[in-house]
SERO-4910 file (N, C-alpha, C, O; in steps of 0.05 Angstrom, whole numbers):
BEGIN
 pado doro    nc1    nc2    nc3   cac1   cac2   cac3    cc1    cc2    cc3    oc1    oc2    oc3
  Met    A   1202   1561   2172   1226   1583   2170   1212   1611   2179   1190   1617   2168
  Lys    A   1223   1627   2198   1209   1655   2204   1211   1663   2183   1232   1657   2172
  Thr    A   1190   1682   2167   1191   1696   2149   1182   1725   2148   1179   1724   2173
  Asp    A   1176   1748   2143   1162   1769   2147   1181   1784   2174   1170   1796   2193
  Arg    A   1207   1782   2172   1217   1801   2193   1230   1823   2192   1246   1821   2173
  Ile    A   1233   1844   2204   1255   1868   2192   1278   1858   2197   1284   1847   2219
  Val    A   1297   1861   2169   1319   1862   2181   1334   1886   2170   1327   1901   2152
  Val    A   1359   1887   2186   1374   1915   2180   1400   1906   2181   1409   1899   2203
  Val    A   1415   1903   2155   1431   1901   2135   1458   1920   2141   1451   1939   2127
  Thr    A   1485   1929   2153   1501   1947   2142   1517   1934   2127   1516   1910   2122
  Gly    A   1538   1954   2118   1553   1947   2090   1532   1932   2070   1543   1913   2057
  Ala    A   1513   1936   2066   1491   1922   2048   1497   1931   2015   1487   1918   1996
  Ala    A   1513   1953   2009   1522   1952   1970   1549   1937   1974   1563   1942   1955
  Gly    A   1559   1922   1991   1581   1915   1992   1585   1881   1974   1563   1875   1964
  Gly    A   1602   1865   1971   1598   1839   1966   1589   1820   1983   1574   1803   1973
  Met    A   1594   1819   2011   1586   1797   2025   1553   1806   2038   1536   1789   2042
  Gly    A   1548   1836   2045   1529   1852   2054   1497   1847   2034   1474   1844   2043
  Lys    A   1508   1850   2003   1488   1847   1980   1478   1824   1983   1453   1824   1986
  Leu    A   1492   1795   1984   1486   1772   1982   1464   1770   2006   1441   1762   2002
  Ala    A   1473   1778   2028   1456   1772   2053   1424   1793   2050   1402   1789   2060
  Val    A   1435   1817   2031   1400   1833   2038   1387   1808   2008   1362   1803   2006
  Gln    A   1404   1797   1993   1386   1782   1977   1372   1762   1989   1348   1755   1986
  Arg    A   1394   1751   2009   1372   1728   2021   1353   1722   2035   1338   1702   2037
  Phe    A   1356   1749   2049   1326   1754   2074   1306   1762   2049   1287   1746   2049
  Leu    A   1305   1779   2030   1285   1778   2011   1277   1759   2002   1252   1758   1998
  Ala    A   1292   1737   1994   1279   1715   1983   1269   1693   2004   1265   1669   1999
  Asn    A   1266   1701   2022   1254   1691   2052   1232   1706   2060   1218   1701   2080
  Gly    A   1230   1727   2043   1206   1739   2046   1206   1767   2073   1186   1780   2078
  Asp    A   1231   1772   2085   1227   1785   2098   1230   1820   2085   1227   1829   2063
  Thr    A   1236   1830   2107   1237   1866   2098   1257   1869   2102   1264   1862   2125
  Val    A   1278   1881   2085   1298   1893   2096   1305   1920   2096   1294   1936   2081
  Ile    A   1322   1925   2112   1328   1956   2107   1364   1970   2108   1376   1982   2125
  Ala    A   1370   1962   2084   1397   1962   2071   1414   1989   2085   1403   2011   2087
  Thr    A   1437   1986   2093   1446   2013   2101   1478   2010   2085   1490   1989   2083
  Asp    A   1489   2035   2076   1513   2027   2063   1526   2055   2057   1510   2069   2045
  Thr    A   1552   2069   2062   1556   2091   2062   1564   2095   2028   1580   2113   2024
  Gln    A   1556   2083   2006   1553   2082   1978   1535   2094   1972   1518   2080   1961
  Asp    A   1529   2116   1974   1493   2114   1954   1486   2106   1929   1465   2094   1924
  Glu    A   1508   2115   1905   1509   2093   1886   1513   2067   1879   1509   2057   1856
  Ala    A   1521   2056   1900   1517   2034   1902   1491   2015   1915   1482   1992   1914
  Leu    A   1488   2035   1925   1460   2033   1941   1429   2034   1926   1407   2024   1932
  Lys    A   1438   2054   1902   1409   2056   1880   1418   2038   1867   1397   2027   1860
  Lys    A   1448   2014   1851   1446   1994   1841   1431   1965   1845   1424   1947   1830
  Leu    A   1431   1972   1883   1422   1946   1901   1392   1948   1900   1378   1929   1906
  Val    A   1384   1970   1895   1359   1978   1895   1339   1976   1870   1314   1975   1870
  Asp    A   1362   1974   1842   1350   1976   1812   1356   1941   1808   1344   1930   1790
  Gly    A   1372   1925   1825   1369   1893   1818   1353   1886   1841   1352   1862   1846
  Glu    A   1340   1902   1855   1324   1886   1866   1293   1897   1870   1279   1895   1890
  Ala    A   1287   1913   1835   1269   1936   1831   1240   1922   1838   1222   1936   1846
  Ser    A   1237   1897   1836   1197   1882   1842   1204   1879   1874   1186   1870   1888
  Asp    A   1221   1885   1882   1220   1877   1917   1217   1909   1928   1233   1929   1928
  Ala    A   1181   1903   1940   1182   1934   1941   1188   1926   1981   1179   1943   1997
  Lys    A   1199   1906   1992   1208   1905   2022   1231   1909   2018   1243   1895   2034
  Leu    A   1246   1922   2003   1284   1928   2003   1273   1962   2009   1257   1973   1994
  His    A   1284   1973   2029   1299   2004   2041   1321   2007   2044   1336   1989   2052
  Thr    A   1328   2036   2037   1354   2033   2029   1356   2063   2051   1334   2074   2052
  Val    A   1380   2079   2070   1395   2089   2078   1412   2094   2079   1426   2077   2091
  Val    A   1425   2118   2070   1457   2121   2066   1464   2124   2094   1448   2130   2111
  Gly    A   1491   2119   2100   1498   2121   2125   1527   2111   2135   1537   2091   2125
  Asp    A   1539   2125   2154   1562   2113   2170   1561   2096   2199   1557   2108   2220
  Ile    A   1564   2075   2198   1564   2068   2223   1574   2081   2245   1564   2084   2267
  Ser    A   1600   2089   2235   1620   2106   2250   1600   2132   2272   1599   2133   2296
  Ser    A   1591   2145   2255   1566   2165   2262   1539   2154   2277   1520   2141   2270
  Glu    A   1547   2166   2300   1521   2166   2324   1499   2175   2305   1483   2156   2302
  Ala    A   1491   2195   2291   1465   2202   2295   1460   2191   2260   1440   2200   2250
  Asp    A   1477   2172   2242   1471   2166   2219   1458   2134   2231   1441   2120   2220
  Cys    A   1471   2128   2256   1455   2104   2263   1436   2107   2273   1420   2089   2268
  Gly    A   1425   2129   2293   1394   2142   2298   1381   2137   2264   1361   2123   2263
  Arg    A   1389   2146   2246   1374   2153   2222   1362   2126   2218   1338   2120   2218
  Val    A   1387   2109   2214   1372   2080   2209   1356   2064   2222   1343   2044   2213
  Ala    A   1356   2075   2255   1332   2066   2266   1313   2077   2264   1292   2067   2273
  Ala    A   1312   2101   2254   1280   2115   2252   1271   2107   2223   1248   2108   2214
  Leu    A   1293   2100   2211   1275   2085   2173   1260   2064   2190   1236   2065   2194
  Ala    A   1277   2044   2199   1269   2021   2216   1239   2020   2227   1218   2010   2218
  Lys    A   1242   2035   2250   1222   2041   2260   1189   2049   2246   1167   2040   2253
  Asp    A   1197   2067   2226   1175   2077   2205   1164   2057   2190   1140   2057   2185
  Val    A   1183   2037   2182   1184   2015   2159   1164   1994   2170   1145   1989   2156
  Gly    A   1166   1978   2199   1153   1959   2216   1161   1970   2235   1174   1951   2244
  Gly    A   1163   1989   2250   1158   1998   2284   1176   1966   2301   1169   1956   2322
  Arg    A   1192   1959   2287   1214   1943   2312   1235   1930   2289   1233   1931   2264
  Val    A   1253   1919   2306   1274   1902   2290   1282   1878   2297   1296   1878   2317
  Asp    A   1276   1846   2283   1284   1829   2293   1311   1820   2292   1322   1808   2311
  Val    A   1329   1828   2260   1354   1818   2255   1370   1841   2254   1365   1860   2239
  Leu    A   1391   1838   2273   1405   1857   2258   1434   1842   2244   1445   1824   2256
  Val    A   1441   1852   2223   1475   1841   2206   1485   1856   2209   1474   1877   2199
  Asn    A   1512   1858   2224   1532   1875   2227   1550   1867   2209   1566   1849   2217
  Val    A   1552   1880   2171   1568   1877   2156   1596   1894   2152   1619   1888   2147
  Ala    A   1583   1917   2156   1604   1941   2151   1632   1929   2163   1638   1912   2179
  Gly    A   1647   1948   2146   1677   1933   2158   1697   1959   2137   1687   1977   2123
  Phe    A   1725   1953   2140   1732   1972   2133   1766   1962   2144   1773   1957   2167
  Phe    A   1782   1963   2119   1806   1933   2130   1834   1948   2112   1849   1933   2100
  Pro    A   1836   1972   2111   1856   1976   2094   1883   1966   2115   1883   1962   2139
  Ile    A   1906   1964   2095   1932   1946   2094   1955   1969   2097   1961   1982   2076
  Lys    A   1967   1975   2119   1990   1994   2129   2009   1985   2143   2003   1975   2164
  Pro    A   2032   1986   2136   2054   1967   2159   2050   1989   2182   2041   2012   2180
  Phe    A   2065   1968   2213   2053   1983   2239   2073   2001   2238   2069   2019   2254
  Asp    A   2096   2006   2224   2105   2035   2234   2107   2052   2218   2122   2071   2223
  Glu    A   2092   2052   2193   2076   2079   2181   2054   2089   2200   2056   2113   2206
  Met    A   2027   2069   2214   2011   2070   2217   2015   2096   2246   2030   2097   2265
  Thr    A   1992   2114   2236   1989   2132   2254   1974   2133   2279   1980   2112   2290
  Ala    A   1957   2146   2296   1941   2152   2317   1917   2152   2300   1900   2134   2302
  Asp    A   1914   2168   2286   1888   2168   2266   1886   2148   2256   1863   2141   2259
  Asp    A   1903   2127   2239   1898   2109   2225   1888   2089   2241   1870   2074   2233
  Phe    A   1899   2086   2267   1887   2067   2284   1858   2075   2289   1842   2057   2286
  Arg    A   1846   2103   2297   1824   2104   2302   1812   2109   2294   1795   2121   2308
  Arg    A   1808   2106   2266   1784   2109   2241   1777   2081   2231   1755   2075   2222
  Val    A   1806   2060   2235   1792   2037   2233   1775   2020   2258   1758   2002   2256
  Val    A   1786   2034   2284   1767   2020   2301   1745   2046   2309   1740   2049   2333
  Asp    A   1736   2060   2294   1715   2073   2295   1697   2055   2280   1676   2048   2291
  Ile    A   1703   2048   2259   1691   2033   2240   1684   2008   2242   1664   2001   2230
  Asn    A   1695   1991   2255   1707   1960   2256   1694   1951   2279   1685   1929   2282
  Leu    A   1694   1970   2298   1684   1961   2332   1670   1979   2340   1647   1975   2349
  Thr    A   1684   2007   2339   1646   2032   2360   1624   2032   2339   1601   2027   2346
  Gly    A   1628   2037   2312   1600   2026   2297   1592   2009   2304   1568   2012   2309
  Thr    A   1601   1986   2308   1588   1958   2304   1561   1976   2339   1538   1984   2340
  Phe    A   1582   1975   2357   1573   1988   2381   1552   1999   2378   1532   1991   2390
  Leu    A   1551   2024   2359   1541   2050   2364   1501   2026   2340   1477   2028   2346
  Met    A   1513   2012   2322   1490   2012   2305   1474   1988   2331   1449   1985   2329
  Ile    A   1484   1979   2345   1467   1959   2362   1455   1971   2383   1433   1963   2391
  Lys    A   1471   1995   2397   1465   2007   2417   1428   2029   2400   1404   2033   2407
  Ala    A   1443   2034   2384   1411   2049   2359   1393   2028   2355   1370   2036   2350
  Met    A   1394   2003   2355   1373   1983   2341   1364   1975   2366   1339   1972   2368
  Thr    A   1382   1970   2389   1369   1955   2416   1339   1959   2416   1324   1940   2411
  Pro    A   1328   1988   2422   1305   2000   2434   1284   1978   2410   1263   1969   2418
  Leu    A   1294   1973   2387   1278   1962   2369   1266   1932   2375   1245   1921   2377
  Leu    A   1297   1925   2377   1301   1898   2386   1283   1881   2412   1271   1859   2409
  Arg    A   1283   1897   2438   1275   1894   2446   1242   1892   2450   1228   1902   2433
  Gly    A   1227   1876   2477   1200   1872   2471   1174   1854   2462   1150   1855   2462
  Arg    A   1203   1834   2452   1180   1810   2437   1192   1779   2443   1185   1757   2433
  Ala    A   1213   1786   2464   1223   1760   2473   1238   1732   2445   1238   1707   2444
  Trp    A   1248   1750   2432   1262   1738   2399   1275   1769   2386   1263   1789   2380
  Gly    A   1301   1764   2385   1316   1785   2364   1342   1762   2358   1347   1743   2373
  Arg    A   1354   1766   2339   1380   1765   2331   1395   1786   2319   1386   1805   2306
  Ile    A   1427   1779   2328   1449   1806   2323   1470   1789   2313   1479   1773   2329
  Val    A   1478   1790   2294   1492   1773   2282   1517   1789   2270   1515   1805   2252
  Ile    A   1545   1781   2283   1563   1799   2276   1590   1789   2263   1601   1770   2273
  Ile    A   1603   1805   2233   1613   1796   2220   1648   1808   2229   1656   1830   2221
  Gly    A   1663   1793   2243   1690   1789   2251   1709   1791   2234   1709   1809   2217
  Ser    A   1732   1770   2235   1747   1766   2222   1763   1745   2229   1774   1746   2252
  Ala    A   1766   1726   2214   1795   1706   2217   1816   1709   2220   1833   1691   2218
  Ser    A   1823   1740   2229   1849   1736   2220   1858   1744   2258   1880   1745   2267
  Val    A   1834   1747   2270   1844   1756   2296   1857   1729   2302   1869   1731   2323
  Phe    A   1860   1696   2290   1865   1674   2308   1897   1678   2308   1910   1674   2328
  Asp    A   1912   1689   2278   1944   1690   2271   1954   1706   2273   1978   1707   2271
  Gly    A   1930   1733   2279   1943   1756   2267   1950   1770   2237   1954   1750   2224
  Val    A   1955   1793   2219   1959   1797   2209   1977   1825   2202   1968   1847   2197
  Ala    A   1998   1820   2204   2028   1837   2205   2022   1873   2192   2030   1893   2205
  Asp    A   2009   1874   2169   2000   1900   2165   1968   1911   2161   1959   1927   2144
  Gln    A   1954   1896   2185   1934   1912   2189   1933   1907   2225   1914   1901   2239
  Val    A   1948   1911   2230   1949   1911   2268   1919   1932   2271   1899   1925   2285
  His    A   1919   1946   2261   1895   1960   2271   1870   1950   2272   1854   1952   2291
  Tyr    A   1867   1932   2237   1838   1925   2237   1841   1893   2252   1818   1886   2257
  Thr    A   1851   1882   2257   1860   1854   2274   1846   1860   2302   1825   1849   2310
  Ala    A   1864   1881   2316   1853   1888   2339   1820   1897   2343   1801   1889   2358
  Ala    A   1823   1913   2327   1787   1921   2322   1769   1897   2321   1749   1899   2334
  Lys    A   1774   1874   2308   1762   1861   2302   1764   1828   2327   1748   1809   2329
  Ala    A   1782   1834   2338   1788   1811   2366   1768   1830   2386   1756   1816   2403
  Gly    A   1762   1860   2387   1742   1872   2406   1714   1863   2402   1696   1864   2420
  Leu    A   1712   1855   2382   1676   1846   2377   1670   1825   2394   1650   1821   2407
  Phe    A   1701   1806   2392   1698   1787   2413   1682   1784   2441   1667   1766   2451
  Gly    A   1692   1810   2450   1687   1821   2483   1662   1831   2475   1643   1821   2487
  Leu    A   1656   1849   2456   1633   1863   2452   1603   1838   2455   1581   1841   2467
  Ser    A   1610   1823   2446   1583   1802   2428   1581   1789   2459   1560   1792   2471
  Arg    A   1606   1774   2474   1602   1758   2498   1585   1769   2513   1566   1758   2523
  Ser    A   1592   1802   2516   1580   1818   2535   1553   1822   2533   1538   1821   2552
  Leu    A   1545   1828   2504   1525   1835   2501   1509   1814   2498   1486   1821   2503
  Ala    A   1509   1790   2490   1498   1768   2507   1485   1756   2523   1467   1739   2522
  Arg    A   1504   1772   2545   1492   1767   2569   1472   1792   2571   1451   1784   2581
  Val    A   1471   1817   2565   1447   1832   2572   1430   1834   2557   1410   1848   2562
  Leu    A   1433   1817   2527   1411   1824   2521   1392   1789   2514   1378   1783   2495
  Gly    A   1401   1775   2536   1386   1744   2538   1373   1747   2549   1356   1730   2544
  Lys    A   1366   1761   2569   1342   1757   2580   1320   1779   2568   1305   1787   2586
  Asp    A   1317   1789   2544   1300   1798   2527   1301   1777   2501   1291   1781   2480
  Gly    A   1317   1752   2510   1305   1733   2485   1321   1749   2458   1308   1749   2437
  Ile    A   1353   1765   2459   1360   1762   2429   1385   1765   2446   1395   1776   2465
  Thr    A   1390   1739   2415   1419   1724   2413   1441   1742   2401   1435   1758   2384
  Val    A   1457   1741   2407   1486   1760   2392   1509   1740   2395   1520   1730   2415
  Asn    A   1515   1736   2364   1540   1712   2354   1558   1719   2330   1548   1732   2311
  Val    A   1583   1712   2328   1602   1725   2310   1606   1710   2294   1608   1686   2299
  Val    A   1607   1721   2263   1628   1695   2244   1644   1710   2241   1647   1734   2240
  Thr    A   1659   1688   2237   1693   1706   2230   1703   1688   2205   1717   1667   2206
  Pro    A   1692   1704   2176   1701   1692   2156   1743   1694   2144   1763   1708   2148
  Gly    A   1740   1679   2135   1783   1673   2123   1778   1704   2111   1762   1721   2119
  Leu    A   1794   1706   2093   1802   1723   2064   1781   1721   2048   1778   1697   2041
  Thr    A   1760   1738   2038   1738   1731   2025   1737   1750   2001   1742   1774   1999
  Val    A   1730   1730   1979   1744   1744   1952   1719   1762   1945   1703   1752   1929
  Thr    A   1712   1788   1954   1690   1806   1948   1705   1825   1933   1727   1834   1942
  Pro    A   1692   1838   1901   1696   1860   1901   1719   1873   1910   1740   1873   1896
  Ala    A   1716   1888   1943   1728   1905   1948   1749   1891   1962   1768   1904   1972
  Val    A   1749   1869   1963   1781   1851   1966   1800   1855   1946   1821   1867   1945
  Lys    A   1781   1837   1923   1807   1840   1894   1812   1872   1892   1833   1877   1880
  Ala    A   1799   1893   1901   1810   1914   1893   1826   1926   1910   1834   1949   1905
  Asn    A   1835   1913   1936   1855   1932   1953   1868   1907   1967   1882   1913   1986
  Met    A   1866   1888   1962   1881   1866   1978   1903   1862   1952   1896   1865   1928
  Pro    A   1928   1854   1959   1952   1849   1935   1952   1817   1928   1956   1802   1947
  Pro    A   1948   1807   1905   1936   1773   1895   1958   1757   1909   1953   1735   1920
  Lys    A   1977   1764   1908   1997   1742   1925   1985   1739   1955   1993   1720   1968
  Met    A   1967   1755   1965   1956   1754   2004   1934   1737   1988   1948   1716   1987
  Ile    A   1920   1733   1979   1900   1720   1967   1899   1689   1958   1881   1672   1956
  Glu    A   1925   1691   1952   1933   1656   1930   1944   1645   1952   1943   1621   1954
  Gln    A   1959   1661   1972   1967   1646   2003   1948   1635   2016   1953   1616   2030
  Gln    A   1922   1644   2014   1918   1632   2046   1894   1606   2026   1877   1598   2043
  Ile    A   1890   1596   2005   1892   1574   1990   1904   1549   1997   1894   1526   1994
  Lys    A   1929   1558   2008   1938   1532   2012   1943   1534   2038   1962   1520   2045
  Leu    A   1932   1548   2056   1934   1544   2081   1901   1536   2089   1893   1544   2111
  Arg    A   1886   1523   2077   1859   1517   2077   1856   1487   2083   1877   1474   2087
  Ala    A   1840   1479   2085   1833   1440   2087   1815   1443   2058   1810   1424   2043
  Leu    A   1807   1465   2055   1779   1465   2030   1804   1485   2017   1810   1507   2027
  Pro    A   1822   1470   1989   1839   1484   1980   1831   1502   1962   1844   1497   1941
  Arg    A   1809   1532   1955   1808   1547   1936   1793   1573   1958   1789   1576   1982
  Asp    A   1787   1588   1935   1778   1612   1944   1750   1616   1960   1729   1606   1951
  Glu    A   1750   1634   1987   1729   1638   1994   1712   1660   1987   1727   1679   1983
  Glu    A   1688   1665   1985   1675   1674   1966   1643   1678   1986   1633   1661   2000
  Gly    A   1636   1703   1983   1621   1713   1999   1592   1687   2000   1578   1684   2020
  Glu    A   1589   1677   1986   1565   1654   1983   1570   1645   2008   1560   1653   2029
  Asp    A   1587   1627   2006   1606   1621   2037   1601   1620   2061   1603   1600   2076
  Leu    A   1591   1649   2065   1585   1666   2090   1555   1659   2090   1547   1648   2111
  Ile    A   1540   1663   2075   1515   1670   2082   1496   1651   2092   1476   1659   2103
  Gly    A   1502   1618   2089   1484   1600   2102   1493   1599   2132   1482   1584   2147
  Thr    A   1507   1610   2137   1517   1609   2171   1503   1629   2180   1488   1624   2199
  Ile    A   1505   1660   2169   1489   1685   2174   1461   1679   2186   1451   1682   2208
  Phe    A   1449   1665   2154   1423   1659   2170   1416   1641   2174   1392   1641   2169
  Phe    A   1429   1614   2186   1429   1602   2206   1423   1620   2233   1402   1620   2246
  Leu    A   1443   1632   2239   1446   1652   2267   1410   1668   2264   1392   1675   2280
  Ala    A   1414   1668   2247   1386   1694   2240   1361   1682   2254   1348   1695   2269
  Ser    A   1355   1652   2247   1342   1639   2242   1329   1627   2272   1341   1635   2292
  Pro    A   1305   1610   2277   1296   1604   2301   1311   1572   2306   1303   1558   2324
  Asp    A   1331   1565   2289   1349   1535   2288   1364   1546   2308   1375   1529   2321
  Ala    A   1369   1573   2315   1391   1577   2323   1375   1591   2352   1387   1607   2366
  Asn    A   1363   1587   2355   1353   1599   2380   1359   1588   2408   1343   1587   2427
  Phe    A   1389   1578   2408   1395   1568   2432   1418   1574   2437   1428   1565   2457
  Ile    A   1434   1593   2419   1459   1595   2410   1463   1622   2420   1442   1634   2420
  Ser    A   1483   1635   2429   1491   1661   2433   1523   1672   2449   1532   1655   2464
  Gly    A   1529   1682   2447   1550   1689   2459   1569   1672   2445   1588   1664   2459
  Gln    A   1571   1662   2409   1588   1645   2405   1604   1658   2388   1602   1682   2385
  Thr    A   1623   1645   2376   1637   1653   2351   1641   1627   2329   1654   1607   2333
  Ile    A   1631   1634   2310   1638   1609   2288   1648   1618   2265   1641   1636   2251
  Asn    A   1674   1595   2262   1684   1609   2236   1684   1593   2214   1679   1569   2214
  Val    A   1691   1606   2194   1676   1596   2166   1702   1610   2141   1699   1625   2122
  Asp    A   1725   1595   2151   1743   1599   2137   1760   1579   2121   1785   1579   2117
  Gly    A   1740   1560   2115   1755   1529   2097   1773   1513   2106   1789   1500   2094
  Gly    A   1766   1515   2140   1789   1499   2149   1812   1508   2157   1826   1493   2170
  Lys    A   1821   1537   2152   1849   1542   2158   1854   1549   2182   1879   1550   2185
  His    A   1844   1554   2198   1842   1551   2231   1814   1522   2243   1792   1518   2232
  Met    A   1821   1512   2260   1809   1491   2273   1808   1495   2300   1822   1483   2316
  Leu    A   1791   1511   2305   1788   1521   2331   1774   1491   2349   1768   1493   2373
***
């Protein structure tokens, strides 16, 4: 297993992002963790207080300037980036008839444009060693649609085209680009924002009839970031407990 990598994780203070940070630190990697939540990042640092390999920076991935600041920290810390894990996302619920253009743009800005901006900022640091990994967290909602998340589902669907095109652009540099599509994952943010009925309904639709937890995704993310995935690029790996069998 490759160790001592420079890994950037967005959405690092959330349930899924925090688990990703912990997994890479446990592997001996240096992690640049970014999130919009300053207090949550501080708690993340406190939780990993003995690990000098964790560096944090507050930033909004929909801001080109903030993405540049994350890249600057990665350059200062390691002079390069080996792995970029795009976890950050925004998943509000709003009926289509009540959705404004600003609502739609905000969700697309974070889930799609923000992913583009972060990758764009990190690409100069990923290139030059004939090896690199970009892992993007998508959503299994794109496979059947979600009535009250038209903006979110549309933005996540856009990640397919983004990742496949970038896989071709960056492949000559030895950089792979792949998407992981989780089902509705019971993180603290989901518990706080999603109707309990919506969460419960997912269980009945899965081949594995239980809640999906953040831990269910980390192995797939870690695999795609590893040398074991050297010849996998432009792919989507669905991790939703068998709700969708593609």
